[in-house]
N, C-alpha and C positions, 0 to 999 in steps of 0.2 A: 210493469208495476206502477200503479197510479198512487202517488204519494200525496196525501192530504196535508195542508199546512198546520195540522195540530202539532202539539209539542212532541218532538221526536228526540230532543237533546236534553240530557239530565245532568246537572252538576253533581259530581261525586266527592270533590274536595277542593279546597282553596288554601293558599298560603301566601306569605310575603317573601319575596326574594330580595335580599340586600346585597350590596357590593361585597366581593370577597375580601376586600381590604378597605378601611375607612377612607373617606374623602378628606384630603388635607384641609386644615383649617382655612387656608387662604383661598380655597375654592368653594367655600361653603355658601357663597351667594353668587349666582350667575345673573348679571345684569342683562336684560333682554334688549334687543334692538328696537328701533321705532316700528319696524315692520312686524316683529313679534308682538309688540304691544298692541298693534292694531288688529291682529288676527284674533278671532273668538276662540275660547277654550274648548273647541269641539274635537272629535277624535276621527282619525282616518280609518274607514271601514275596509281594510285589506284582508283578503282570505287566500291562504295557500293550502292546496290539497295534495296529499302525498299517498301513493300506493303503499301497501304493506311491503316491507323490505323482503327481497328474495333470499334464498339460502346463501350464506357466506357474506351477506352485507352486514356492516356494523361490527361492533366489538363484543357483542353478547350482552352488554349492559342495556337495560331498557332505554329506549330513545328519549322518553320523557325525562328520566332522571339525568341523562347526559345533557339534555337541553337546559334543565334547571341549573346544573352546575356551571355550564358555559355561560348562561345568562348572568349569573352572579359575577363571573370573571369579566364579562363584557361591560357590566355596569361600573367597573372601576374607571374605564375610559369614558363611558357615557353616563357619568355620575349625575347629570341633571335629571335623567329618567328615573332615578331612584329618589328624587326629591318631590317637592310640592310647589305649586304656583303660589308665591307669597303675595304678589300683587300683580297689577297689569304690567309692571316694569321689572320683575325679578322672579327667579326660581330659588327657593330655599333648598340647597343641596345638602340636606342633613341626614341622608341615608335611611329615610323612613322605608324605602323599598318600593319595588314594583309589585304588582298584584298578579298572582298566578292562579288560574282556574283550570281544573281537570274536569272533563265532562265525557259522557258516553252517548253515542247515537244508536238508536235501535234500528238503523237502516245500514245498508252497505254503501260504500263510496260510489260504486257504479250506479246505484239508484239515484243518488244526488246528481251525478254527471249526466244522467239520461233525462232528468227533469229539473233543469236549473231555474227554479222559481224563486223570486226574490223573498217571498214570505218565509220560505223554508231556510234559505241561506242566512236570513237574519238570526236564526237560532244559534248559528256558529259564531256570532259576534257577542262580545261581552255586554253590549248595550241592551241585549234582549233580557238581561237579568236585573232585577230590582237592586240587588246589593251593589252592583257596579255603577249604577246610576248615582248612588250616594258617593262612591269613591271619586267619580268624575267631578262631582260638585265640590268635593273637598280639595281639589287641586292635584289629584294623582296624575302622574305624567305618563305612566305605562301600565297597561293591563293586558295580559296575555291569556288567551283561552286555547287550550289544547283539547280537541275532541277526538276520541277514538271510535272508529266505526266497527260494526259487528264483524267485518271482514279483516280487520287489523290495520286498515288505512287510517290516516289521521288528517285533521284539519287544524291549521295553525292560524290564529287571528291575533297579530301583534297590534294592539290598539294604542296608538301613540297620540299624544296631545298636539294639536295644531298650534298650540301656544309657542312651540319651539320647532316642531318637526314638519317640514314640507316633504314632497315626494322624494326628492334627492336625498334628504336627511334620513328618511325611512330606509331607502335603499342602502345607504352607508351603514346604518345600524345593523340591518339584516345581514349584510356582507360580513361584518365583523363578528356578529353572534354565530352565524352558521359556520364560519371558518374555525372558530374556537371549538364548536361542538364537534366538527369533523377532524380536528387536530391539523388544520392546514394553516399554520401560524407564520410561515415564511412570507415576508413581504407585507405583513399586516401593519397598516399605518394608523395610529390613533387619530381621532377626529379633532378638528379645531372649532372652537366656539368663538366666532369672531364678529358676530352680528353687532354687538355694542360698539366695537371699534369702527364699524362702518357708518353707523347712524344711531346716535344715542337717543334714548327715550325722551319724550317731552310731556308736558302737561297738556293733555288733549281731552276734549269733552266727549269723545266718541271712540268706538271701535268698529271694525268692519263686521257686519252681521251676516251669518250664514243661514239666517232664518228663511224658511220658505214653507208654505202650507204642505202638510202631509195627508190631510183628510181628503177623501174623494180623489185620490191619485192612483195611477196605475203605472207599474214599472215593467218594461220589456227589454229583452236582450236580443241584439242583432249582431251578426257576424259578417263582416265584409272581407271576402277573400281577395288575394292580390290581383287575380285576373280581372275582377270587377273594379277594383280600385284603379287599375291601369286604364280601364275604360272611362272612368270618371275623370282621371287626369287628362286623357285625350280630349274629352268633351269640354273640360274647363279651359283647355289651351286654345280652343277654336275662337279666338278673339282677335281684335285688330292688332293688339300687341301681344303675341303669344308669350306665355310665362310658364315656367316649370313649377307648378304648385306641389306642395308636399302631400303625402298620403293623408295626414291628419287634416289638413286644410280642406281637401275635396270631400272627405267623409263627413266632416262637421258641416260643410256647406250643404250637402245633400240632406242631412238630418234636419238642419234649420229650414231649408226650403219646404220639406214635407211637413214640418211642424207649423210653419206659417200657413200652409194650405189648410191644415187641420183646424187651426185657430179661426181662420176666415169662415170655414164651413160651420163652425159652432156659433160664432158671434155674429156672422153676417156682415162683418166690416174688416177693413184692413187697418191694423194698429201699428204705430211706431214700435220698434223693438230694440232692446238693448241686450247684447251678449257680453257677459263678463267671462273672459278667458284668462286662466291662471298661467302666467309665463315664468319659467325658470330664469333667474337673472344671472346665474353663474357664468355662462358663456357670453352674456350680453354686456357685462360690465367691462370697464377698461381700467386696470388690467383685469383679465378674467380670473374668476375664483376657481377653487378646486372641488372635486367630488367629496373630499373629506371635510369640507366646510359645512358645518351643521347649523341650522337655523332656518327661519322663514326668509330665505333668499329668493323670494318670488313676489310678484306683484300682478295686479289685475289690469289687463288690457280691456278697456271699455270700447266696444264696437257697436255703433248705432246703425240701425236700418230704418229708413223712412217709410218703407212699405212699397216703394216704387221698384225695388230690385225684385225681379221675377225669375231670372234665369240663373242657372248654376254659375255661369261665368260672372255675372254681376255680383252675386253673393260672395264668391271666393275672391274676386278681385278687390272688393271692399275690405274683406278680412285681411288680405295680404297688405293692402295699403296701410291699414291701421297698425299692423304688426311691425312693418318696416319703420313707420313713424315712431312707434314706441321704442324700437331698438336704437334708432339714430338720435332721438331727441330726449328720451327720458331715461332708459335703462342704464346707459353708460354714466349718467350723472347722479344715480341714486346713492350718494355718499355724503356724509357730513351735512353742513348747512344747506348746500345746494339740493341734496336729497330730500331734506325736510321740506324745502320750498316746493319741490316737484310733487311730493306726496300731498301737500296741502292743496296745490293747484288741481291735482287729479280728483281729490275728494270734492272740492268746490265745484268743479266741472260736472261731476256726477250728480251732485245735489241740484244744480241749476237745471240739468237735463230732466231729472225726474220731477222737479217742481213744475217745469213747463208742461210736461206730458201728463202730470197728475196720475189719475188712475186708469188712463186710457192705454198705457203702454204694457207690452209683454216683456218680462225679464227672464232671460235664460242664463244658466251658468254652465260652464264646461271646465272639467279638469281632465287633462290628458296625462296618463302615466306611460304612454308609448315611449320607448327608448330606455326606460329604467329596467335593470336586469333582474326582475323579480323571479323569472323562470330559472335563474342560476342559483337560487338560494337552496343550498344542499347542506342539511344538518348532519350528514354522514350516512344517510340511507337512501340517497337518490334525490333528483331534482323534482320540483312540483309537476304533477300531471295537469294541474290547472291553477292559475293565479287570476284572481278577479277582484273587482272593487266596485261597489255600487252604493248609492245613497237614495233612499226613497223620498225625495223632496221634489215638489212640483217644479217642472221645467229644468231639471238637472240632467246633465249628460256626462257620463264617465267613459273615457276611451282607454283601452289597453291593447298591447300587442297580443296576438294569439301565441300559443306555445311554440310553434315552429317558425314564428315571425313571418308567417305567410298570410297575414291578414290583420284586421283590427276588430276587436270586440267592443261593442257600444252598449252601455246600459242607459236607457232613456226613460225618464219619468215625466209624465204629463198628467193633466187633469183627466179623469175617466172618460169624459165625452170627447176630448181631443184625441186621446189614445185610441178610442174606438175607430176614429177616422184614420189616424196616423198608421196604425199597424196593418191597415188594408191598402195603403197607398201603393199603387202598381209601380210607380217610379222607384219608390224605396225598395220594394220587394224584387225588382229587377236587378238590384245591386247587392242586396243583403239577405241573408237567411235568418228567419225569425226563430230564435232560440234553438239552434241545432244542438245535438248531443255532443258532449265533450268526452264521452267514455272511450272513444277510439284511442285517445292519448294513453289511457291506462293499459289498453291492449298492447300498444306499441312498447310500453315501458316494461311490461311484466312477462310477456310470452317469450320463452327462449327460442332462439333460432334453431332450425332443423339442420342437422349435419347430413 
């Protein structure tokens, strides 16, 4: 079935979900951390797809109703998500509520998984609808869209504000919400909002920008299976000082290498390049933080490439060097006054670099959600058959584990001319499959075994 990117998703209802009990008065204002303050109020475009529950699954109560009730209970602990951004430095936790959207899709889930095009996936995100754009602008912290397919499967889009929520925070929230929905309450630990105690907000003339051009861009999905990733790791280790690189490092290095080649093909020149890689600080701080610690406990590692790096080994070695330097010199000290100084130094260094390069440089951004347990999010009717996250902004790269953790899925957005070269790169296609079907996961999850 050839699905065209016309509107296939239609909103049927919307409502506000408030905490099941009022937020205590002493918690009505959440002071943000300096890192929260610096992040723009954008939303994380996460999508979870679920097959129709089989016979005997669930309690008989409609899943959507159970998810609404459990969300209301979850918002008692995650009370800032029912609030509104009051300023760059605080959230008003006044129980205005999260926004809930119910929609229907006139296609089957398998149709989507067989043709995973970004333009169609966008319709399952709240940002596709004009009403939610207004909510986002008004400081709403959480918008959830539940879309039911004609086959009974559903798509869940938890749209959380980056003003407070990084990837680990989203995983923590979904773990709590799904556990309540499935009545798995044993061992459930409430979150801690500790950002302000680590690094208080300051008067700053700027925030980090996530702006990137969206016009004349093309987004493609590539899947790297573990056997191919092992080959990339072996190739990267063929250096004077062999190093065991991570799966994410070698996949990202290959994507960048092929993107650099595409840029040279289009512009006819080699440009200096900056990669901004978002790093989770929780296990890099001393002492380490916990998974229940919610906030933007992440920071950007700026990795520059002068254009002389041409091999996979050179690219991945440069990345590893900068990541180790960040871990040893910056991450562990991102607290208090020392943390403020390090943040200012990082921003000043970035400003000087971009000022020196002016408009000649290429800027790439990468967010890796590999390692976060999004495929474990079970609301009581089974785990996701597909979890994905993409953003159609120029030179943006999203990485996630595949369902069976047997590979990495990469969403890559480039300019249209660059993508026309990139998606045909023989070196890339030797290690990655271009937009393969994810429908086999549904088959694995729903076909009963033969006796």
